[in-house]
C-alpha positions as CSV (number, residue, x, y, z in Angstrom):
1,M,0.2,35.7,-23.4
2,K,-1.9,33.3,-21.4
3,Y,-1.0,33.1,-17.7
4,I,-1.7,29.9,-15.9
5,Q,-3.1,30.0,-12.4
6,Y,-1.9,27.2,-10.2
7,I,-3.3,25.4,-7.1
8,S,-1.6,23.1,-4.7
9,A,-1.9,19.3,-4.8
10,K,-4.0,19.5,-1.6
11,E,-6.4,21.9,-3.2
12,A,-6.7,19.7,-6.3
13,A,-7.3,16.7,-4.1
14,D,-10.2,18.5,-2.4
15,K,-11.5,19.7,-5.7
16,W,-11.5,16.2,-7.3
17,G,-12.5,14.2,-4.3
18,I,-9.3,12.1,-4.2
19,S,-6.3,11.9,-1.9
20,Q,-3.4,14.3,-2.1
21,R,-1.1,11.2,-2.5
22,R,-3.1,10.2,-5.6
23,V,-2.7,13.7,-7.1
24,A,1.1,13.5,-6.5
25,S,1.1,10.2,-8.3
26,L,-0.8,11.5,-11.3
27,C,1.6,14.4,-11.5
28,S,4.6,12.2,-11.3
29,D,3.2,10.0,-14.1
30,G,2.8,13.0,-16.3
31,R,-1.0,12.6,-16.5
32,I,-1.8,16.3,-15.5
33,N,-0.7,18.7,-18.2
34,F,1.5,21.6,-17.1
35,A,1.8,20.3,-13.5
36,Q,5.1,21.4,-12.0
37,R,7.3,20.3,-9.2
38,V,8.3,23.2,-7.0
39,G,10.7,22.0,-4.3
40,N,8.9,19.0,-2.8
41,M,5.4,20.3,-3.8
42,W,3.4,19.8,-6.9
43,I,1.4,22.7,-8.3
44,I,-1.4,22.1,-10.8
45,P,-3.2,24.4,-13.3
46,A,-6.4,25.6,-11.6
47,D,-8.5,24.7,-14.6
48,A,-7.0,21.2,-15.0
49,E,-9.6,18.4,-15.2
50,K,-9.3,15.2,-13.1
51,P,-7.6,12.5,-15.2
52,E,-9.6,9.3,-15.9
53,D,-8.5,6.6,-13.5
54,G,-6.1,4.5,-15.6
55,R,-6.1,1.9,-12.9
56,H,-9.3,0.4,-14.4
57,S,-7.5,-0.9,-17.5
58,R,-5.9,-4.4,-17.6
59,Y,-2.3,-5.0,-16.5
60,Q,0.2,-5.6,-19.3
61,G,0.8,-9.3,-19.4
62,E,-2.3,-11.5,-19.0
63,N,-0.2,-14.1,-17.1
64,L,-0.7,-11.9,-14.0
65,G,-4.4,-13.0,-14.1
66,V,-5.6,-9.7,-12.5
67,T,-7.5,-6.8,-14.1
68,K,-7.6,-3.3,-12.7
69,T,-11.3,-3.7,-12.5
70,Q,-10.7,-6.5,-10.0
71,S,-8.2,-4.5,-8.1
72,E,-9.1,-0.9,-8.6
73,R,-6.5,0.5,-6.3
74,I,-3.5,-1.3,-7.5
75,A,-1.0,0.6,-9.7
76,S,0.6,-1.2,-12.6
77,E,4.4,-1.5,-12.6
78,A,4.5,0.9,-15.5
79,M,3.3,3.7,-13.2
80,I,6.3,3.3,-10.9
81,T,9.0,5.7,-11.9
82,E,11.7,4.8,-9.5
83,S,12.0,1.9,-7.1
84,I,12.8,3.0,-3.5
85,K,14.6,1.1,-0.8
86,P,15.0,1.8,3.0
87,F,17.3,4.8,3.6
88,L,18.5,3.3,6.9
89,K,19.9,0.0,8.0
90,W,17.6,-1.3,10.7
91,A,17.9,-4.1,13.2
92,G,15.1,-6.6,12.6
93,G,14.4,-5.1,9.1
94,K,12.1,-7.3,7.0
95,G,14.0,-7.2,3.7
96,Q,14.8,-11.0,3.9
97,L,11.1,-11.9,4.6
98,L,9.5,-9.6,2.0
99,S,8.6,-12.5,-0.4
100,T,6.7,-14.2,2.4
101,I,5.0,-11.1,3.7
102,Q,4.0,-10.2,0.2
103,E,1.8,-13.3,0.2
104,Y,-0.4,-11.6,2.7
105,Y,-1.0,-8.3,0.8
106,P,-4.7,-8.0,0.4
107,F,-4.8,-5.3,-2.2
108,K,-6.4,-7.4,-4.8
109,E,-9.6,-6.9,-2.9
110,N,-11.4,-3.8,-4.1
111,N,-12.2,-2.6,-0.6
112,I,-8.6,-2.4,0.7
113,T,-7.4,1.0,-0.3
114,R,-5.4,2.1,2.8
115,Y,-2.2,1.0,4.5
116,A,-1.0,1.5,8.1
117,E,2.4,0.6,9.7
118,P,2.5,1.7,13.3
119,F,6.0,0.4,14.0
120,V,7.6,1.6,10.8
121,G,11.2,1.1,11.7
122,G,13.4,0.9,8.5
123,G,10.3,0.6,6.4
124,A,11.1,-2.4,4.2
125,V,7.4,-3.4,3.9
126,L,6.3,0.2,3.6
127,F,8.6,0.8,0.7
128,D,7.8,-2.4,-1.0
129,I,4.1,-1.5,-0.9
130,L,4.8,2.1,-2.1
131,N,6.8,0.6,-5.0
132,H,3.9,-1.6,-6.2
133,Y,0.6,-0.2,-5.1
134,D,-1.1,3.2,-5.5
135,L,-3.3,3.5,-2.4
136,E,-5.6,6.3,-1.3
137,E,-4.1,6.8,2.1
138,V,-1.0,5.6,3.9
139,Y,-0.2,6.1,7.6
140,I,3.1,5.3,9.4
141,S,4.2,5.9,12.9
142,D,6.9,5.0,15.4
143,I,7.7,5.8,19.1
144,N,11.3,6.7,18.0
145,A,11.2,10.5,17.6
146,E,14.5,10.7,15.7
147,L,13.4,8.1,13.2
148,I,10.1,9.9,12.5
149,N,12.0,13.2,12.2
150,A,14.1,11.6,9.5
151,Y,11.0,10.4,7.6
152,K,9.5,13.9,7.8
153,A,12.8,15.5,6.7
154,I,12.9,13.3,3.6
155,R,9.2,14.0,2.8
156,D,9.3,17.8,3.5
157,D,12.8,19.0,2.7
158,V,14.8,16.4,0.9
159,E,17.0,18.9,-0.9
160,G,18.1,20.5,2.4
161,L,18.7,17.1,3.9
162,I,20.8,16.0,0.9
163,S,22.9,19.1,1.2
164,L,23.8,18.4,4.8
165,L,24.5,14.7,4.1
166,Q,26.8,15.5,1.1
167,V,28.9,17.8,3.3
168,M,29.3,15.0,5.9
169,E,30.2,12.5,3.2
170,D,32.7,14.8,1.7
171,E,34.3,15.5,5.1
172,Y,34.3,12.0,6.4
173,I,35.4,9.8,3.5
174,P,38.9,11.2,3.0
175,L,39.8,11.0,6.7
176,K,42.1,8.4,8.1
177,N,40.8,6.0,10.7
178,E,41.8,8.0,13.8
179,E,40.5,11.2,12.3
180,R,37.2,9.4,11.4
181,K,36.8,8.4,15.1
182,V,37.1,12.0,16.2
183,Y,34.6,13.1,13.6
184,F,32.2,10.3,14.3
185,Y,32.1,10.9,18.1
186,E,31.7,14.6,17.6
187,K,28.7,14.0,15.4
188,R,27.3,11.4,17.9
189,E,27.6,14.0,20.7
190,R,25.9,16.6,18.7
191,F,23.1,14.2,17.8
192,N,22.5,13.4,21.5
193,E,22.4,17.2,22.2
194,L,19.7,17.7,19.6
195,K,17.9,14.5,20.7
196,A,17.7,15.8,24.3
197,K,15.6,18.8,23.2
198,E,12.6,16.4,22.6
199,S,10.9,18.6,20.0
200,D,8.5,17.4,17.3
201,E,9.5,20.3,15.1
202,L,11.3,19.3,11.9
203,D,15.1,19.3,12.6
204,L,17.1,18.8,9.4
205,E,20.4,18.7,11.2
206,K,19.2,15.9,13.5
207,A,17.8,13.9,10.6
208,A,21.1,14.2,8.7
209,L,23.1,13.2,11.8
210,M,20.9,10.2,12.3
211,I,21.4,9.0,8.7
212,F,25.2,9.7,9.0
213,L,25.5,7.7,12.3
214,N,23.4,4.9,10.9
215,K,25.7,4.6,7.9
216,T,29.0,4.8,9.8
217,C,28.3,3.1,13.2
218,F,28.8,-0.5,14.1
219,N,26.5,-2.8,12.1
220,G,24.1,0.1,11.4
221,L,22.5,-0.3,14.8
222,Y,20.2,2.1,16.5
223,R,20.5,1.6,20.3
224,V,20.1,4.0,23.2
225,N,20.8,3.8,26.9
226,K,18.2,4.4,29.6
227,K,18.9,8.1,29.4
228,G,17.9,7.9,25.8
229,Q,21.4,8.6,24.5
230,F,22.5,7.0,21.2
231,N,25.6,4.9,22.3
232,V,26.6,2.7,19.3
233,P,30.4,2.9,18.5
234,M,31.9,3.6,15.2
235,G,31.9,0.9,12.6
236,G,34.7,-0.2,10.2
237,Y,33.2,0.6,6.8
238,K,35.9,1.8,4.4
239,R,33.7,3.8,2.0
240,P,30.1,4.0,3.3
241,T,27.4,5.6,1.2
242,I,26.3,8.4,3.5
243,C,24.4,10.5,0.9
244,D,22.3,8.3,-1.5
245,A,20.7,11.3,-3.2
246,K,18.9,9.3,-5.9
247,N,17.1,7.1,-3.4
248,L,16.4,9.9,-1.0
249,K,14.7,11.9,-3.8
250,A,12.7,8.9,-4.9
251,V,11.6,8.2,-1.3
252,S,10.6,11.8,-0.9
253,E,8.5,11.5,-4.0
254,R,6.7,8.4,-2.7
255,L,6.2,9.8,0.8
256,Q,4.2,12.8,-0.5
257,G,0.7,12.6,1.1
258,V,1.8,9.9,3.6
259,T,0.7,10.6,7.2
260,I,3.8,10.4,9.4
261,V,3.2,10.3,13.1
262,H,5.5,10.3,16.1
263,G,3.7,8.3,18.8
264,D,2.5,5.1,20.2
265,Y,0.9,2.4,17.9
266,K,-2.5,3.1,19.6
267,Q,-2.7,6.4,17.8
268,S,-3.3,4.5,14.6
269,E,-6.8,3.4,15.8
270,S,-8.5,6.5,14.4
271,F,-7.0,5.8,10.9
272,V,-7.8,2.1,10.7
273,N,-11.1,1.1,9.2
274,A,-12.5,-1.8,7.1
275,S,-10.6,-0.6,4.1
276,T,-7.2,-0.8,5.8
277,F,-4.3,-3.3,5.7
278,V,-2.2,-3.0,8.9
279,Y,1.3,-4.5,9.3
280,F,2.7,-4.6,12.9
281,D,6.4,-5.2,13.4
282,P,6.8,-4.4,17.2
283,P,10.0,-5.0,19.2
284,Y,10.4,-8.7,19.3
285,R,10.0,-10.7,22.5
286,P,13.5,-12.0,23.3
287,I,13.9,-15.7,22.9
288,T,16.7,-15.9,25.5
289,E,17.6,-13.8,28.5
290,S,20.7,-12.6,26.8
291,A,19.0,-11.8,23.5
292,S,17.0,-8.8,24.7
293,F,17.7,-6.3,22.0
294,T,14.7,-4.0,22.1
295,A,16.5,-0.7,23.0
296,Y,15.5,1.3,19.9
297,T,14.1,3.8,22.4
298,E,14.4,4.3,26.2
299,Y,11.0,2.6,26.6
300,D,10.7,-1.1,27.4
301,F,8.4,-3.5,25.5
302,N,8.0,-6.5,27.7
303,D,5.3,-9.2,28.0
304,K,2.8,-6.7,29.5
305,E,3.2,-4.5,26.4
306,Q,3.0,-7.6,24.1
307,K,-0.3,-8.5,25.6
308,E,-1.6,-4.9,25.3
309,L,-0.7,-5.0,21.6
310,A,-2.6,-8.3,21.2
311,N,-5.7,-6.7,22.7
312,F,-5.3,-3.7,20.4
313,V,-5.0,-6.1,17.4
314,N,-8.2,-7.8,18.5
315,A,-10.0,-4.5,18.8
316,I,-9.1,-3.2,15.3
317,S,-9.7,-6.6,13.8
318,K,-13.3,-6.1,14.8
319,K,-13.4,-3.1,12.5
320,G,-12.8,-5.3,9.6
321,A,-9.2,-4.3,8.9
322,K,-6.8,-6.9,7.4
323,I,-3.9,-7.4,9.9
324,V,-0.5,-9.1,9.8
325,L,2.0,-9.1,12.7
326,S,5.5,-10.3,13.0
327,N,7.3,-11.5,16.2
328,S,9.8,-14.0,17.4
329,D,8.9,-17.6,18.1
330,P,9.6,-18.6,21.7
331,K,9.4,-22.3,20.6
332,N,12.9,-21.9,19.2
333,I,14.1,-22.3,22.8
334,D,11.1,-23.9,24.6
335,E,8.6,-26.0,22.8
336,E,6.2,-25.6,25.7
337,D,6.2,-21.8,25.5
338,N,2.8,-20.9,24.1
339,F,2.9,-17.2,24.9
340,F,2.0,-16.0,21.4
341,D,-0.2,-19.0,20.6
342,D,-2.3,-18.0,23.6
343,I,-2.6,-14.2,23.2
344,Y,-3.2,-14.6,19.4
345,A,-5.4,-17.6,19.7
346,A,-8.2,-16.0,17.7
347,H,-5.9,-15.5,14.7
348,T,-3.8,-17.6,12.3
349,I,-0.2,-18.2,13.3
350,R,2.4,-19.3,10.7
351,R,6.0,-20.2,11.6
352,I,8.6,-19.3,9.0
353,E,12.4,-19.5,8.8
354,A,14.5,-16.3,9.2
355,A,18.1,-15.5,9.6
356,R,19.3,-14.4,13.0
357,M,20.9,-11.0,12.2
358,I,22.0,-9.8,15.7
359,N,24.4,-11.8,17.8
360,S,27.9,-11.0,19.1
361,N,28.8,-14.7,18.4
362,G,29.0,-15.2,14.7
363,N,28.6,-19.0,15.2
364,K,25.1,-18.3,16.6
365,R,23.9,-16.5,13.5
366,G,21.7,-18.8,11.6
367,K,18.1,-19.9,10.8
368,I,15.5,-19.6,13.4
369,K,11.7,-19.5,13.4
370,E,9.7,-16.3,13.4
371,L,5.9,-15.8,13.6
372,L,3.6,-14.2,11.1
373,I,0.2,-13.7,12.7
374,S,-2.8,-12.7,10.6
375,N,-6.6,-12.3,11.1
376,F,-7.3,-13.8,7.6
């Protein structure tokens, strides 16, 4: 009997001179014989040879007008095994603007092989890119520690996370409304207890609680007070999907090899180079005094921080990276307000229509202008 000696995906990546993420993609596509999934890790026969890069062949369907020779790092749709979607509802999510943001994707250029999203939030753009492109390296970060903990939990122990969420779903769904309130507020209190520990160690219970609260709270909001305590009340969903195991497993698969960082956007500077596409979706500048909804963390993001971000964008732009940034358009209220036109004067500013998603007055939810700012 022949025994097969296995190595890890990281060891195979080092051996073949490619990224760990690329190795995971090859395994998922069945292109490495006898590769096996053990938990959330791929193991590969030690004597396996590096597969030829199938990305050099043409796309199926010449109407796309793109060959893989022209876009070496783009994966064909045939390589995608399961589409993924955001696992959280997220205020300001970019799902409705994806078709417009997609126009900026620069991956048809051979030199753009990396992606960074330093304000990842709900990850609509991230997941769209992971669904359609096979990149060498991907970096995401956020100042929200609980959000990043959830991403890491899905990447590193999705089965454990699913087990906890399934218990919560099974316990919550059969309850009557008053019983649900008791259950919800007990879970919210427990989440805040864990949140107060301020540890970057992976905490599965905290990740499961964050997803549970997001699926059952009012409008799926994530809001904290100045003490950093999550304070959104219970929502009125009759049968929320608390444990979407299929999507969570698919997300976990696609997050393998992705660098996930808890921290300020400035930490992305060491990752960004001339081969990187960077998308920034910072807390929006409020367009009215009563519209200041930036409390995703206990830290403020005011005009001073907006200017600091603009300076950072200018600095990494000089590295040759391709950059796109979203923000509100102050001209919705005051045509003379040139705040963003001034601080991003060196870049291209496009005004697009978007639906206002957050307002206590339903009559004030409608189309407004938002900004897409790019350096190309």
